[in-house]
SEVOGU-90870 format. One record per residue (C-alpha): x, y, z; residue number from 1; residue in one letter. Coordinates in steps of 0.02 Angstrom, whole numbers. Layout:
BEGIN
REC	X	Y	Z	NUM	a
...
This chain:
BEGIN
REC	2166	902	589	1	m
REC	2137	1024	447	2	r
REC	1963	1043	375	3	g
REC	1918	1002	196	4	i
REC	1924	1158	87	5	p
REC	1750	1220	45	6	l
REC	1757	1231	-145	7	w
REC	1818	1055	-186	8	p
REC	1708	980	-52	9	a
REC	1553	1068	-118	10	a
REC	1599	1020	-296	11	e
REC	1617	836	-249	12	r
REC	1453	839	-152	13	a
REC	1359	926	-293	14	g
REC	1314	1065	-172	15	l
REC	1279	1234	-256	16	p
REC	1340	1389	-163	17	i
REC	1256	1559	-166	18	a
REC	1369	1707	-132	19	l
REC	1359	1889	-85	20	m
REC	1511	1918	-194	21	a
REC	1517	2102	-243	22	a
REC	1680	2127	-149	23	g
REC	1772	1978	-223	24	f
REC	1710	1951	-400	25	l
REC	1882	1906	-471	26	p
REC	1894	1767	-340	27	k
REC	1725	1699	-398	28	v
REC	1796	1687	-574	29	g
REC	1949	1594	-509	30	e
REC	1841	1472	-411	31	v
REC	1724	1446	-560	32	a
REC	1871	1408	-673	33	q
REC	1959	1291	-550	34	r
REC	1798	1199	-505	35	h
REC	1695	1185	-664	36	p
REC	1571	1063	-585	37	n
REC	1535	1178	-437	38	l
REC	1378	1280	-464	39	k
REC	1394	1458	-399	40	l
REC	1252	1583	-383	41	i
REC	1289	1769	-370	42	l
REC	1159	1840	-253	43	d
REC	1082	2015	-258	44	h
REC	1132	2043	-441	45	l
REC	1312	2052	-383	46	g
REC	1277	2223	-307	47	r
REC	1376	2289	-159	48	p
REC	1273	2309	-1	49	s
REC	1247	2477	83	50	g
REC	1298	2583	-67	51	v
REC	1182	2732	-88	52	t
REC	1268	2823	-232	53	n
REC	1187	2761	-395	54	p
REC	1350	2771	-492	55	t
REC	1446	2669	-364	56	e
REC	1301	2547	-346	57	r
REC	1328	2485	-524	58	w
REC	1515	2518	-539	59	a
REC	1560	2333	-537	60	n
REC	1434	2286	-672	61	l
REC	1569	2247	-802	62	p
REC	1652	2126	-679	63	e
REC	1485	2043	-643	64	v
REC	1444	2027	-828	65	l
REC	1615	1949	-859	66	a
REC	1571	1806	-742	67	l
REC	1433	1751	-861	68	a
REC	1567	1670	-969	69	k
REC	1577	1530	-840	70	y
REC	1436	1407	-870	71	p
REC	1439	1358	-686	72	n
REC	1398	1535	-626	73	v
REC	1216	1592	-612	74	a
REC	1136	1754	-552	75	m
REC	997	1780	-428	76	k
REC	903	1943	-460	77	a
REC	865	1963	-276	78	t
REC	821	2136	-214	79	g
REC	811	2220	-384	80	a
REC	692	2360	-329	81	p
REC	811	2413	-191	82	s
REC	942	2462	-320	83	y
REC	827	2590	-400	84	s
REC	810	2774	-359	85	d
REC	638	2783	-435	86	q
REC	467	2720	-380	87	p
REC	385	2568	-457	88	y
REC	410	2511	-595	89	p
REC	593	2560	-562	90	f
REC	632	2607	-741	91	r
REC	807	2668	-699	92	d
REC	865	2488	-672	93	i
REC	778	2406	-821	94	h
REC	931	2427	-932	95	d
REC	1044	2349	-799	96	k
REC	925	2204	-777	97	l
REC	924	2178	-965	98	r
REC	1114	2177	-973	99	q
REC	1123	2047	-836	100	l
REC	985	1942	-914	101	y
REC	1069	1950	-1085	102	d
REC	1235	1896	-1009	103	a
REC	1172	1751	-903	104	f
REC	1019	1700	-1002	105	g
REC	853	1634	-936	106	p
REC	926	1469	-875	107	t
REC	1053	1555	-762	108	r
REC	958	1710	-705	109	w
REC	838	1683	-560	110	f
REC	705	1796	-485	111	w
REC	708	1831	-298	112	g
REC	646	1965	-178	113	t
REC	729	1987	-8	114	d
REC	559	2062	36	115	i
REC	613	2123	207	116	t
REC	710	2268	132	117	r
REC	611	2309	-26	118	m
REC	542	2484	-57	119	p
REC	382	2408	-126	120	c
REC	253	2272	-101	121	s
REC	278	2087	-133	122	w
REC	162	2102	-283	123	r
REC	270	2241	-358	124	q
REC	426	2135	-333	125	c
REC	341	2002	-438	126	v
REC	260	2114	-569	127	t
REC	423	2208	-598	128	l
REC	478	2048	-686	129	f
REC	312	1977	-747	130	t
REC	234	2138	-815	131	e
REC	361	2280	-827	132	e
REC	505	2202	-924	133	l
REC	438	2187	-1102	134	p
REC	586	2081	-1159	135	w
REC	549	1947	-1028	136	l
REC	405	1841	-1094	137	r
REC	345	1663	-1124	138	g
REC	461	1519	-1085	139	r
REC	602	1636	-1032	140	d
REC	489	1718	-902	141	l
REC	438	1547	-837	142	e
REC	621	1500	-820	143	l
REC	670	1661	-730	144	v
REC	522	1654	-611	145	m
REC	565	1484	-541	146	g
REC	589	1342	-664	147	r
REC	774	1381	-698	148	a
REC	825	1388	-515	149	v
REC	738	1221	-487	150	c
REC	834	1148	-633	151	d
REC	998	1227	-574	152	w
REC	978	1155	-399	153	l
REC	913	988	-459	154	g
REC	744	1008	-374	155	w
REC	599	903	-438	156	k
REC	447	1004	-487	157	r
């Protein structure tokens, strides 16, 4: 007996799916379009894993930004410090973070750490977002730092 395909089953069940999707971003767009009630979360800012060259690390940014047009696609800003070549406060990625934030907005852009591989402390992972990004303030900051992901997943606060 054949199994039930993942995407329609998750959509019917109301089960959001988080993806390490850097290598198949066009497929994510296809899935988002075919299954508009399926909530998808791009993990790790849509960055490819294991890429050390800064230019290659952000080469797919236009493809990631294009996925923001689908209202059922969100972004988890997990591991942001690890994509920087500078020490805290990682100023070389601030513009990329801003582009992603502007594309997805505060209701679809979620903070995260992946602390086990960060080049900084837990506190710096937090304060990168809460203190170092001057454009992220007030209600939008509250959304990014936890409220929006709770809303997206349907968790009661």
